DRENMAR-225909 format. One line per 10 residues: their letters; for each residue x, z, y of N, C-alpha, C, O. Coordinates in Angstrom, 1 decimal. Layout:
a	X:Z:Y:X:Z:Y:X:Z:Y:X:Z:Y  ... .
END
This chain:
mreekrnlae	18.9:105.8:175.6:18.6:104.3:175.7:19.0:103.9:177.2:19.5:102.8:177.3  18.6:104.7:178.2:18.9:104.3:179.5:20.4:104.2:179.7:20.9:103.2:180.4  21.2:105.1:179.2:22.7:105.1:179.3:23.2:103.8:178.6:24.1:103.2:179.1  22.6:103.5:177.4:23.1:102.3:176.7:22.8:101.1:177.5:23.7:100.2:177.5  21.7:100.9:178.1:21.4:99.8:178.9:22.3:99.6:180.1:22.8:98.6:180.4  22.6:100.8:180.7:23.5:100.7:181.9:24.9:100.3:181.4:25.6:99.5:182.1  25.4:100.8:180.2:26.7:100.3:179.7:26.7:98.9:179.4:27.7:98.2:179.7  25.6:98.3:178.9:25.5:96.9:178.7:25.6:96.1:180.0:26.3:95.1:180.0  25.0:96.6:181.0:25.1:95.9:182.3:26.5:95.9:182.8:27.0:94.9:183.4  27.2:97.0:182.7:28.5:97.2:183.2:29.5:96.3:182.4:30.4:95.6:183.0 .
kyaaevawqd	29.2:96.2:181.1:30.1:95.3:180.3:29.8:93.9:180.7:30.8:93.1:180.7  28.6:93.5:180.9:28.3:92.1:181.3:29.0:91.7:182.6:29.6:90.6:182.6  29.0:92.6:183.6:29.7:92.3:184.8:31.2:92.3:184.7:31.9:91.4:185.2  31.7:93.3:184.0:33.1:93.5:183.9:33.8:92.4:183.1:35.0:92.1:183.4  33.2:91.9:182.0:33.9:91.0:181.1:33.5:89.6:181.3:34.2:88.7:180.8  32.3:89.3:181.8:31.8:87.9:181.9:31.5:87.4:183.3:32.3:86.7:183.9  30.4:87.9:183.8:29.8:87.2:184.9:30.5:87.5:186.2:30.3:86.7:187.2  31.4:88.5:186.3:32.0:88.8:187.6:32.9:87.6:188.0:33.3:87.5:189.2  33.3:86.7:187.1:34.1:85.6:187.4:33.4:84.5:188.2:34.0:83.6:188.8  32.1:84.5:188.2:31.2:83.5:188.8:30.7:84.1:190.2:29.8:84.9:190.2 .
weemkaclqi	31.3:83.6:191.3:31.0:84.1:192.6:29.5:83.9:192.9:28.8:84.8:193.4  29.0:82.7:192.6:27.6:82.4:193.0:26.6:83.3:192.3:25.6:83.7:192.8  27.0:83.7:191.0:26.1:84.6:190.3:26.2:86.0:190.8:25.2:86.7:190.9  27.4:86.4:191.1:27.7:87.8:191.5:27.3:88.1:192.9:27.0:89.2:193.3  27.3:87.0:193.7:27.0:87.2:195.2:25.6:87.9:195.4:25.5:88.8:196.2  24.7:87.5:194.6:23.3:88.1:194.7:23.3:89.5:194.1:22.3:90.3:194.4  24.3:90.0:193.4:24.3:91.3:192.8:25.1:92.3:193.7:25.1:93.5:193.3  25.6:91.9:194.8:26.4:92.8:195.7:25.4:93.7:196.4:24.4:93.3:197.0  25.7:95.0:196.4:24.9:96.0:197.1:25.8:96.9:197.9:27.0:97.1:197.6  25.2:97.6:198.8:25.9:98.7:199.5:25.5:100.0:199.0:24.3:100.3:198.8 .
mlqeperieg	26.5:100.9:198.7:26.2:102.2:198.2:26.8:103.2:199.2:28.0:103.1:199.5  26.0:104.1:199.8:26.5:105.1:200.6:27.2:106.2:199.8:26.7:106.6:198.8  28.4:106.6:200.2:29.1:107.7:199.5:30.0:108.5:200.5:30.3:108.0:201.6  30.3:109.7:200.1:31.4:110.4:200.8:32.7:109.9:200.3:32.9:109.7:199.1  33.7:109.7:201.2:35.0:109.2:200.7:35.6:110.0:199.6:36.2:109.5:198.7  35.4:111.3:199.6:36.0:112.2:198.6:35.4:112.1:197.3:35.9:112.5:196.3  34.2:111.5:197.2:33.5:111.3:195.9:33.8:110.0:195.3:33.4:109.8:194.1  34.5:109.1:196.0:34.8:107.8:195.4:36.0:107.9:194.4:37.1:108.4:194.8  35.8:107.4:193.2:36.9:107.5:192.2:37.9:106.4:192.6:37.7:105.5:193.3  39.1:106.6:192.0:40.2:105.7:192.2:40.0:104.3:191.6:39.1:104.2:190.8 .
gdckglqvpl	40.8:103.4:192.0:40.7:102.0:191.4:39.8:101.1:192.1:39.7:99.9:191.7  39.2:101.5:193.2:38.4:100.6:194.0:39.2:99.9:195.1:40.3:100.4:195.5  38.7:98.8:195.6:39.3:98.1:196.7:39.0:98.9:198.0:37.8:98.8:198.4  39.9:99.5:198.6:39.6:100.3:199.8:39.0:99.4:200.9:38.3:99.9:201.8  39.4:98.1:200.9:38.9:97.2:201.9:37.5:96.9:201.9:36.9:96.3:202.7  36.8:97.4:200.8:35.4:97.1:200.6:34.6:98.3:201.0:33.4:98.5:200.6  35.1:99.1:201.9:34.4:100.3:202.4:34.5:100.3:204.0:35.6:100.0:204.5  33.4:100.5:204.6:33.4:100.7:206.1:32.6:101.9:206.4:31.7:102.3:205.8  33.0:102.6:207.5:32.3:103.8:207.9:30.8:103.5:208.3:30.5:102.5:208.8  30.0:104.5:208.1:28.6:104.5:208.7:28.7:105.2:210.0:28.9:106.5:210.0 .
pgtslvqrcv	28.6:104.5:211.1:28.9:105.2:212.4:28.1:106.5:212.6:26.9:106.6:212.3  28.8:107.4:213.2:28.2:108.7:213.5:28.2:109.7:212.4:27.8:110.8:212.5  28.7:109.3:211.2:28.7:110.1:210.0:30.0:110.1:209.3:30.9:109.3:209.7  30.2:111.0:208.4:31.4:111.0:207.5:31.3:110.1:206.3:32.2:110.0:205.5  30.1:109.4:206.2:29.8:108.6:205.0:30.4:107.2:205.2:30.7:106.8:206.3  30.7:106.6:204.0:31.2:105.2:204.1:30.1:104.3:203.3:29.4:104.8:202.4  30.1:103.1:203.7:29.3:102.1:203.0:30.3:101.3:202.1:31.2:100.6:202.5  30.0:101.5:200.8:30.9:101.0:199.8:30.2:99.8:199.1:29.1:99.9:198.7  31.0:98.7:199.0:30.4:97.5:198.3:30.6:97.6:196.8:31.7:97.9:196.3  29.5:97.4:196.1:29.6:97.5:194.6:28.8:96.4:194.0:28.0:95.7:194.7 .
lvprtdygav	28.9:96.1:192.7:28.1:95.2:192.0:27.1:95.9:191.2:27.3:96.9:190.6  25.9:95.4:191.3:24.7:95.9:190.5:24.1:94.8:189.7:23.1:94.2:190.1  24.7:94.4:188.6:24.2:93.2:187.9:23.0:93.5:187.1:22.7:94.7:186.7  22.2:92.5:186.9:21.0:92.6:186.1:21.2:91.7:184.9:21.6:90.5:185.1  20.9:92.1:183.7:21.1:91.3:182.5:19.8:91.0:181.8:18.7:91.4:182.3  19.9:90.2:180.7:18.8:89.9:179.9:18.1:91.1:179.3:17.0:91.1:178.8  18.9:92.2:179.3:18.4:93.5:178.7:17.5:94.2:179.7:16.9:95.3:179.4  17.4:93.7:180.9:16.7:94.4:181.9:17.4:95.7:182.5:16.7:96.5:183.0  18.7:95.7:182.3:19.5:96.9:182.7:20.2:96.6:184.0:20.4:95.5:184.4  20.5:97.7:184.7:21.3:97.7:185.9:22.4:98.7:185.7:22.3:99.7:185.0 .
gvvrieekml	23.5:98.4:186.4:24.7:99.4:186.3:25.6:99.1:187.5:25.8:98.0:187.9  26.2:100.1:188.1:27.1:100.0:189.2:28.5:99.7:188.6:29.0:100.4:187.8  29.1:98.6:189.2:30.4:98.2:188.7:31.4:98.2:189.9:31.0:97.6:190.9  32.5:98.8:189.7:33.5:98.8:190.8:34.0:97.4:191.0:34.2:96.6:190.0  34.3:97.0:192.2:34.9:95.8:192.6:36.4:96.0:192.6:36.9:96.8:193.3  37.1:95.1:191.9:38.6:95.3:191.7:39.3:94.0:192.3:38.7:93.0:192.5  40.6:94.2:192.4:41.4:93.1:193.0:41.3:91.8:192.2:41.2:90.7:192.8  41.2:91.9:190.9:41.1:90.7:190.1:39.8:89.9:190.4:39.8:88.7:190.2  38.7:90.6:190.8:37.5:90.0:191.1:37.7:89.2:192.4:37.2:88.0:192.5  38.3:89.8:193.4:38.5:89.1:194.6:39.4:87.8:194.4:39.1:86.8:195.0 .
kawgktpqqv	40.4:87.9:193.6:41.2:86.7:193.3:40.4:85.6:192.6:40.6:84.5:192.9  39.6:86.0:191.6:38.8:85.1:190.9:37.8:84.4:191.8:37.5:83.2:191.6  37.2:85.1:192.8:36.2:84.6:193.7:36.9:83.8:194.8:36.2:82.9:195.4  38.2:84.1:195.1:38.8:83.5:196.2:38.3:84.0:197.5:38.2:83.2:198.5  37.9:85.3:197.6:37.3:85.9:198.7:38.1:87.0:199.2:38.8:87.7:198.5  38.0:87.2:200.5:38.7:88.4:201.1:37.7:89.6:201.0:36.5:89.4:200.8  38.2:90.8:201.1:37.3:92.0:201.1:36.2:91.9:202.2:35.1:92.3:202.0  36.6:91.4:203.4:35.6:91.2:204.5:34.5:90.3:204.1:33.3:90.5:204.5  34.8:89.2:203.5:33.8:88.2:203.1:32.9:88.8:202.0:31.6:88.6:202.1  33.4:89.6:201.1:32.6:90.2:200.1:31.6:91.2:200.7:30.5:91.3:200.3 .
fqaaaenlsk	32.2:92.0:201.6:31.4:93.1:202.2:30.3:92.4:203.0:29.2:93.0:203.1  30.6:91.4:203.7:29.6:90.7:204.6:28.4:90.2:203.7:27.3:90.3:204.1  28.7:89.7:202.5:27.7:89.2:201.6:26.8:90.3:201.2:25.6:90.2:201.1  27.4:91.5:200.9:26.7:92.7:200.5:25.8:93.2:201.6:24.7:93.6:201.4  26.3:93.2:202.8:25.6:93.6:204.0:24.4:92.7:204.2:23.3:93.2:204.6  24.5:91.4:204.0:23.4:90.5:204.2:22.3:90.8:203.1:21.1:90.7:203.4  22.8:91.1:201.9:21.8:91.5:200.9:21.0:92.7:201.2:19.8:92.8:201.0  21.7:93.7:201.8:21.1:94.9:202.2:20.0:94.7:203.2:18.9:95.3:203.1  20.2:93.8:204.2:19.2:93.5:205.2:18.0:92.6:204.6:16.9:92.8:205.1  18.3:91.7:203.7:17.3:90.7:203.3:16.6:91.1:202.0:15.4:90.9:201.8 .
nsrplcirlt	17.4:91.7:201.0:16.9:91.9:199.7:16.5:93.3:199.3:15.6:93.5:198.5  17.1:94.3:200.0:16.8:95.7:199.6:15.6:96.1:200.5:15.8:96.9:201.5  14.4:95.7:200.2:13.3:96.0:201.1:13.1:97.5:201.2:12.9:98.2:200.2  13.1:98.0:202.4:12.9:99.5:202.5:11.5:99.9:202.1:10.5:99.2:202.2  11.4:101.1:201.6:10.2:101.8:201.3:10.2:103.1:201.9:11.1:103.9:201.7  9.1:103.4:202.7:9.0:104.7:203.4:7.6:105.2:203.0:6.6:104.6:203.2  7.6:106.4:202.4:6.4:107.0:201.8:6.4:108.5:202.1:7.5:109.1:202.1  5.3:109.1:202.3:5.2:110.6:202.4:5.6:111.2:201.2:5.3:110.8:200.1  6.4:112.3:201.3:6.9:113.0:200.1:5.8:113.5:199.2:5.8:113.4:198.0  4.7:114.0:199.9:3.5:114.5:199.1:3.0:113.3:198.2:2.6:113.6:197.1 .
emirqmspvp	2.9:112.1:198.8:2.3:111.0:198.1:3.2:110.6:196.9:2.7:110.3:195.8  4.5:110.6:197.1:5.4:110.3:196.0:5.3:111.3:194.9:5.3:110.9:193.7  5.2:112.6:195.2:5.1:113.6:194.2:3.7:113.4:193.5:3.7:113.6:192.2  2.7:113.1:194.2:1.4:112.8:193.6:1.4:111.7:192.6:0.8:111.8:191.5  2.2:110.6:193.0:2.3:109.5:192.1:3.1:109.8:190.8:2.8:109.2:189.7  4.0:110.7:191.0:4.9:110.9:189.8:4.4:112.0:188.9:4.8:112.1:187.8  3.6:112.9:189.4:3.2:114.1:188.7:2.1:113.7:187.6:1.2:112.9:187.9  2.3:114.2:186.4:1.3:113.9:185.3:0.0:114.7:185.5:-1.0:114.4:184.8  0.0:115.7:186.4:-1.2:116.5:186.6:-1.5:116.5:188.1:-0.6:116.3:188.9  -2.7:116.7:188.5:-3.1:116.7:190.0:-2.3:117.8:190.7:-2.2:119.0:190.2 .
vddimpdlpi	-1.8:117.5:191.9:-1.1:118.5:192.7:-1.7:118.8:194.0:-1.2:119.6:194.8  -2.9:118.1:194.3:-3.5:118.2:195.7:-3.8:119.7:196.0:-3.8:120.1:197.2  -4.2:120.5:195.0:-4.7:121.8:195.2:-3.5:122.8:195.4:-3.7:124.0:195.8  -2.4:122.4:194.9:-1.2:123.4:194.9:-0.1:123.0:195.9:0.8:123.8:196.0  -0.2:121.8:196.5:0.9:121.4:197.3:0.4:121.0:198.7:-0.5:120.1:198.8  0.9:121.5:199.8:0.5:121.1:201.1:0.9:119.7:201.4:1.9:119.3:200.9  0.2:119.1:202.3:0.6:117.7:202.7:1.6:117.8:203.8:1.3:117.8:205.0  2.9:117.9:203.4:4.0:118.1:204.4:4.3:116.8:205.1:4.2:115.7:204.5  4.6:116.8:206.4:4.9:115.6:207.1:6.4:115.1:206.9:7.0:114.6:207.8  6.8:115.2:205.7:8.2:114.7:205.3:8.1:113.3:204.7:7.2:113.1:203.9 .
lvltnekqfl	9.0:112.4:205.1:9.0:111.1:204.6:10.1:110.8:203.7:11.2:111.4:203.9  9.9:110.0:202.6:11.0:109.6:201.7:11.3:108.2:202.1:10.5:107.3:202.1  12.6:107.9:202.4:13.1:106.6:202.7:14.0:106.1:201.6:15.0:106.7:201.4  13.7:105.0:201.0:14.5:104.4:200.0:14.3:102.9:200.0:13.9:102.3:201.0  14.5:102.2:198.9:14.2:100.8:198.8:13.2:100.6:197.7:12.8:101.6:197.0  12.7:99.4:197.5:11.6:99.2:196.6:12.0:99.5:195.1:11.1:100.0:194.4  13.2:99.3:194.8:13.6:99.6:193.4:14.0:101.1:193.3:14.2:101.6:192.1  14.1:101.8:194.4:14.5:103.2:194.4:15.8:103.4:193.7:16.0:104.4:192.9  16.7:102.5:193.9:18.0:102.5:193.3:19.0:102.2:194.4:19.0:101.2:195.0  19.9:103.2:194.7:20.9:103.1:195.8:20.2:103.0:197.1:20.7:102.3:198.0 .
gasviavqgl	19.0:103.5:197.2:18.1:103.3:198.3:18.5:104.1:199.6:18.0:103.7:200.7  19.4:105.1:199.5:19.8:105.8:200.7:20.6:104.8:201.6:20.6:105.1:202.8  21.1:103.7:201.1:21.9:102.8:201.9:21.0:102.1:203.0:21.6:101.5:203.9  19.7:102.1:202.9:18.9:101.4:203.9:19.0:102.1:205.3:18.6:101.4:206.2  19.5:103.3:205.4:19.6:103.9:206.7:20.6:103.1:207.5:20.7:103.3:208.7  21.4:102.3:206.9:22.4:101.5:207.6:21.9:100.2:208.1:22.5:99.5:208.9  20.6:99.9:207.8:20.0:98.6:208.3:19.7:98.8:209.8:19.0:99.7:210.2  20.2:97.9:210.6:20.0:97.9:212.0:18.6:98.0:212.4:17.8:97.2:212.1  18.3:99.1:213.2:16.9:99.2:213.8:15.9:99.8:212.8:14.7:99.9:213.3  16.2:100.1:211.6:15.2:100.5:210.6:14.6:101.9:211.0:13.4:102.0:211.1 .
lrdilkespl	15.4:102.9:211.3:14.9:104.2:211.7:14.1:104.1:212.9:13.1:104.8:213.1  14.6:103.3:213.9:13.8:103.2:215.1:12.4:102.6:214.9:11.5:103.1:215.4  12.3:101.6:214.0:11.0:101.0:213.8:10.1:102.0:213.0:8.9:102.0:213.3  10.7:102.7:212.1:9.8:103.6:211.3:9.3:104.8:212.1:8.2:105.2:211.9  10.1:105.3:213.0:9.8:106.5:213.7:9.3:106.3:215.2:9.1:107.2:215.9  9.1:105.0:215.6:8.8:104.7:217.0:7.5:105.3:217.4:7.3:105.5:218.6  6.5:105.5:216.5:5.2:106.1:216.9:5.2:107.6:216.9:4.2:108.2:217.3  6.3:108.2:216.5:6.3:109.7:216.5:6.4:110.3:217.9:7.1:109.7:218.7  5.7:111.4:218.1:5.8:112.0:219.4:7.0:112.9:219.6:7.3:113.4:220.6  7.7:113.1:218.5:8.9:113.9:218.4:10.1:113.1:218.9:10.1:111.9:219.0 .
slfyvvpssl	11.2:113.8:219.3:12.4:113.2:219.7:13.5:113.2:218.7:14.5:112.5:218.8  13.3:114.0:217.6:14.4:114.2:216.6:13.8:114.3:215.2:12.8:115.0:215.0  14.4:113.7:214.3:14.2:113.8:212.9:15.5:114.1:212.2:16.5:113.6:212.5  15.4:115.1:211.2:16.6:115.3:210.4:16.6:114.3:209.2:15.5:114.0:208.7  17.8:113.8:208.9:17.9:112.8:207.8:18.7:113.5:206.7:19.9:113.8:206.8  18.0:113.9:205.7:18.5:114.7:204.6:19.0:113.8:203.5:18.2:113.1:202.8  20.3:113.7:203.2:20.8:112.8:202.2:20.6:113.4:200.8:21.5:114.0:200.2  19.4:113.3:200.3:19.0:114.0:199.1:19.5:113.4:197.8:19.6:114.1:196.8  20.0:112.1:197.8:20.7:111.6:196.6:21.2:110.2:197.0:20.9:109.7:198.1  21.9:109.5:196.1:22.3:108.1:196.4:21.1:107.2:196.5:21.2:106.1:197.1 .
hevllvpgdm	20.0:107.7:196.0:18.8:106.7:195.9:17.8:106.9:197.0:16.9:106.0:197.2  17.9:107.9:197.8:16.9:108.1:198.9:17.4:109.2:199.9:18.3:110.0:199.6  16.8:109.1:201.1:17.0:110.2:202.1:15.6:110.7:202.4:14.6:110.0:202.3  15.5:111.9:202.9:14.3:112.5:203.5:14.3:112.5:205.0:15.4:112.9:205.6  13.2:112.2:205.6:13.1:112.2:207.1:12.2:113.4:207.4:11.0:113.4:207.1  12.8:114.5:208.0:12.2:115.7:208.2:12.0:115.9:209.7:12.9:115.9:210.5  10.7:116.1:210.2:10.5:116.3:211.6:11.3:117.4:212.1:11.5:118.5:211.5  11.9:117.2:213.3:12.8:118.2:213.9:12.1:119.5:214.2:12.8:120.6:214.2  10.8:119.6:214.4:10.1:120.8:214.7:9.8:121.7:213.5:9.3:122.8:213.6  10.2:121.2:212.3:9.9:122.0:211.1:11.0:123.0:210.9:10.7:124.0:210.2 .
yaqpeelaal	12.2:122.8:211.5:13.3:123.8:211.3:13.8:124.1:212.7:14.5:123.3:213.3  13.6:125.3:213.2:14.1:125.8:214.5:15.6:125.9:214.3:16.4:125.7:215.3  16.1:126.3:213.1:17.5:126.5:212.9:17.9:125.4:211.8:17.6:125.6:210.6  18.6:124.4:212.2:19.0:123.3:211.2:19.9:123.9:210.1:20.0:123.3:209.0  20.5:125.0:210.3:21.4:125.6:209.3:20.6:125.9:208.0:21.1:125.9:206.9  19.3:126.3:208.2:18.4:126.6:207.1:18.2:125.3:206.2:18.2:125.4:205.0  18.0:124.2:206.9:17.8:123.0:206.1:19.1:122.5:205.5:19.1:122.0:204.3  20.2:122.7:206.1:21.5:122.4:205.5:21.8:123.2:204.3:22.3:122.7:203.3  21.5:124.5:204.4:21.6:125.4:203.2:20.8:125.0:202.1:21.2:125.1:200.9  19.5:124.6:202.4:18.6:124.1:201.3:19.2:122.9:200.7:19.1:122.7:199.4 .
lrevnrvevp	19.7:121.9:201.5:20.3:120.7:200.9:21.4:121.1:200.0:21.5:120.5:198.9  22.3:122.0:200.3:23.4:122.4:199.5:22.9:123.0:198.2:23.5:122.7:197.1  21.9:123.8:198.3:21.4:124.5:197.1:20.7:123.5:196.1:20.9:123.5:194.9  20.0:122.5:196.7:19.3:121.5:195.8:20.4:120.6:195.2:20.2:120.3:194.0  21.4:120.3:195.9:22.5:119.5:195.3:23.1:120.2:194.2:23.5:119.6:193.2  23.3:121.5:194.3:24.0:122.3:193.3:23.2:122.5:192.1:23.7:122.6:191.0  21.9:122.6:192.2:21.0:123.0:191.1:20.3:121.9:190.5:20.1:121.8:189.3  19.8:120.9:191.3:18.8:119.9:190.8:19.3:118.5:190.7:18.9:117.8:189.9  20.3:118.1:191.6:20.7:116.7:191.6:21.8:116.5:190.6:22.8:117.2:190.7  21.8:115.5:189.7:22.9:115.2:188.8:24.2:114.9:189.6:24.1:114.3:190.7 .
pdqilsdrll	25.3:115.4:189.2:26.5:115.3:190.0:26.9:113.9:190.4:27.4:113.6:191.5  26.6:112.9:189.5:26.9:111.5:189.8:25.9:110.9:190.8:26.1:109.7:191.1  24.9:111.6:191.2:23.9:111.1:192.1:23.9:111.8:193.5:23.1:111.5:194.3  24.8:112.8:193.6:24.8:113.5:194.9:25.4:112.6:196.0:26.4:111.9:195.8  24.8:112.5:197.1:25.2:111.7:198.2:26.1:112.6:199.1:27.3:112.3:199.4  25.6:113.7:199.6:26.3:114.5:200.6:25.7:115.9:200.8:24.5:116.0:200.6  26.5:116.9:201.1:26.0:118.2:201.6:25.8:118.2:203.1:25.4:119.3:203.6  26.2:117.2:203.8:26.2:117.2:205.2:24.8:116.7:205.8:24.4:115.6:205.4  24.3:117.5:206.6:23.0:117.1:207.2:23.1:116.1:208.4:24.0:116.3:209.2  22.3:115.1:208.4:22.3:114.1:209.4:21.1:114.3:210.3:20.1:115.0:209.9 .
aysipedrly	21.1:113.6:211.5:19.9:113.7:212.4:19.8:112.3:213.0:20.8:111.6:213.2  18.6:112.0:213.5:18.3:110.8:214.2:17.6:111.1:215.5:16.5:111.7:215.5  18.2:110.7:216.6:17.6:110.9:217.9:16.8:109.7:218.3:17.3:108.6:218.4  15.5:109.8:218.4:14.6:108.7:218.7:14.9:108.1:220.1:15.0:106.9:220.2  15.0:108.9:221.2:15.2:108.4:222.5:16.6:107.6:222.6:16.7:106.6:223.3  17.6:108.1:221.9:18.9:107.5:221.9:19.1:106.4:220.9:20.1:105.7:220.9  18.1:106.3:219.9:18.3:105.4:218.8:19.7:105.6:218.1:20.5:104.7:218.0  20.0:106.9:217.7:21.3:107.2:217.3:21.2:108.1:216.0:20.5:109.1:216.0  22.0:107.7:215.0:22.1:108.5:213.8:23.5:109.3:213.9:24.5:108.7:214.2  23.4:110.6:213.6:24.7:111.3:213.7:24.7:112.5:212.7:23.6:112.9:212.2 .
evqf	25.8:113.1:212.6:26.0:114.2:211.7:25.8:115.5:212.5:26.4:115.7:213.5  25.0:116.4:211.9:24.8:117.7:212.6:26.0:118.6:212.5:26.4:118.8:211.3  26.5:119.1:213.6:27.6:119.9:213.6:27.2:121.4:213.7:26.3:121.7:214.5  27.9:122.3:213.0:27.5:123.7:213.0:28.7:124.5:213.5:28.7:125.7:213.6 .
END
């Protein structure tokens, strides 16, 4: 049923509503991806780098229909022509939506697991100081790390100077205190293993570990 609803949403955007700029403008979103994971047929001008990383911010359509479904739709040249917009104008509209409409959600990992688990987990799971960062809809939520000043505001009260930013899927990232891993290679290896075994291939964001320096207010890719 979920796949059927997503297909309906994609059909809605691809065949009908994408011709209406005013309707589609509100559906523009930013999706973080690795360039090598992006399929052909997209407008390359609708991608810009995420500074300090190998990831790109890709502009996509996420229409909502009367069926209550959502689906990611590639933006093609025919859409730009129908809208009378340049790639830069379309990306700017998506970036404004990211700042205004994709309200960030930051929650402790333990609390999220507690909410999702059908059985109590308090007695079997330690309260780890790991944060989950996403958006309210928990859909394409990893993109919120591109919001100016967001990481600074979330982590400004921390006594630490470094957090690892684990790109756990397209929909969220994990903020891991730097003092939890003396060797970041261990965390990077864990990320690769989880991506290989647990994350659906179409939801993998990256195998590359990121970090955020609080004193420098800087997001960057960890080099090994």
